VEXDREN-2710 file (C-alpha; in Angstrom, 1 decimal):
% VEXDREN-2710
k/r/px/py/pz
1/UNK/-9.8/28.0/12.9
2/UNK/-8.7/24.9/11.2
3/UNK/-8.0/24.3/7.3
4/UNK/-6.8/21.7/5.2
5/UNK/-3.1/21.7/4.6
6/UNK/-2.1/19.7/1.5
7/UNK/1.2/17.9/2.1
8/UNK/3.6/15.7/-0.1
9/UNK/3.4/12.0/1.0
10/UNK/5.8/9.2/0.1
11/UNK/3.9/6.0/0.3
12/UNK/4.3/2.2/-0.6
13/UNK/1.6/1.0/-2.9
14/UNK/1.0/-2.9/-2.7
15/UNK/-0.7/-5.2/-5.4
16/UNK/-3.7/-5.9/-3.3
17/UNK/-4.5/-2.0/-3.3
18/UNK/-3.2/-1.3/0.2
19/UNK/-1.3/2.1/0.7
20/UNK/0.9/2.8/3.5
21/UNK/2.2/6.4/4.0
22/UNK/5.7/6.5/5.2
23/UNK/6.9/10.1/5.1
24/UNK/5.1/13.5/5.2
25/UNK/6.7/16.5/3.7
26/UNK/5.5/19.7/5.0
27/UNK/5.0/22.7/2.8
28/UNK/8.4/24.3/4.2
29/UNK/10.2/21.1/3.3
30/UNK/10.2/19.5/6.8
31/UNK/9.9/15.9/6.7
32/UNK/8.2/13.8/9.2
33/UNK/8.7/10.0/9.5
34/UNK/5.6/7.9/10.1
35/UNK/6.6/5.5/12.9
36/UNK/3.4/3.6/12.9
37/UNK/-0.1/3.4/11.3
38/UNK/-2.5/2.8/14.0
39/UNK/-5.7/2.9/12.0
40/UNK/-6.9/3.4/8.4
41/UNK/-10.6/3.8/7.9
42/UNK/-13.1/5.7/5.7
43/UNK/-14.0/8.8/7.7
44/UNK/-14.7/12.4/7.2
45/UNK/-12.7/15.3/8.7
46/UNK/-15.0/16.9/11.3
47/UNK/-12.6/19.9/11.7
48/UNK/-12.1/21.0/8.0
49/UNK/-14.6/18.8/5.9
50/UNK/-13.8/16.5/3.3
51/UNK/-14.2/12.7/3.3
52/UNK/-11.6/10.0/2.4
53/UNK/-9.4/7.4/3.9
54/UNK/-8.2/8.7/7.3
55/UNK/-4.9/7.4/8.5
56/UNK/-4.4/7.6/12.3
57/UNK/-0.5/7.8/12.4
58/UNK/2.1/8.0/15.0
59/UNK/5.0/10.7/14.5
60/UNK/7.6/11.3/17.1
61/UNK/5.3/9.7/19.9
62/UNK/2.4/11.8/19.0
63/UNK/-0.8/10.7/17.2
64/UNK/-2.1/12.6/14.3
65/UNK/-4.5/12.3/11.3
66/UNK/-3.5/12.1/7.7
67/UNK/-6.2/12.1/4.9
68/UNK/-6.2/10.8/1.4
69/UNK/-9.0/12.4/-0.5
70/UNK/-9.2/12.0/-4.4
71/UNK/-5.5/11.1/-4.6
72/UNK/-4.4/14.2/-2.6
73/UNK/-3.2/14.1/1.0
74/UNK/-3.9/16.5/3.6
75/UNK/-3.7/17.2/7.4
76/UNK/-5.9/19.5/9.5
77/UNK/-3.9/22.6/10.1
78/UNK/-4.3/25.8/11.9
79/UNK/-4.6/29.1/10.5
END
């Protein structure tokens, strides 16, 4: 079963309102550098619920989703 895992994100904020996440810090302190942002759209998480901005990111050659919902960041984690 999947759940929301809230994470700390270092991001760049631009004057035009664009937000570009750069680093995800997991709850255990492990840091994941975001190599590329592949897509940024308004979307819902079909696995854990919630709606916001979904970033499709590339980390260590793997594609993952990072969500920004009400100024909080989460990923879809396993329980």
